N, C-alpha and C positions, 0 to 999 in steps of 0.2 A: 627184906630182900634187897632193897636198894643199897643198904649198907654193905652187904656182902659183895654186890656187884661193884660198888664204889671202891672197895678194897682191892679188887682184882683189875680195875681199870688202869692202864698204864698212863693215861692222860691225867696229869694232876688237877687241872681245872675241872674236867668232867668228873673225876673221882670225888672231888670236894662237893660238887653240885649233887651227886648221887647220895653222898653220905649226909649232907646237911639239908637236903631237899631243895627243890626249886619251884618257882611259881611262874612258869612261862608256858603259854599255850598259843600255838599258831592258830588263831581263830578261823583263818581262811581254810584250813585243812578240815575243820569239822563243820563248815558251813552247810554242806549238803545234808548232813545228818540232822543238824539243828532245824533246817527247813522242813525236812520230812517229819520230824517229831511235832513241829508246830502245826503242820497240815493235818497230821493224825489227830492232834488235840482238838482241832477245829472240825473234825469229821470229813475232811476233804481228801485225805490220803486214800489211795485205792490199790487194788491188786492189778495184775497185768491186764485184766479185761476192762479196767476203769471203774469197776464197782467199788463202792466204799466198803471198808473193812467192818464186818459185824462181829459182835462178841457173843 
């Protein structure tokens, strides 16, 4: 899918990155998700009422 998108991208640098792959992640943008998953793994995440999630 990235190859097709890369072929249609008019920006040559972005096109090359899409076709060849890239290894960049802005970790600050996923920070809240990582924190929530870590809390869930520790049993500290809860629903809106503050109760822990039960399975």
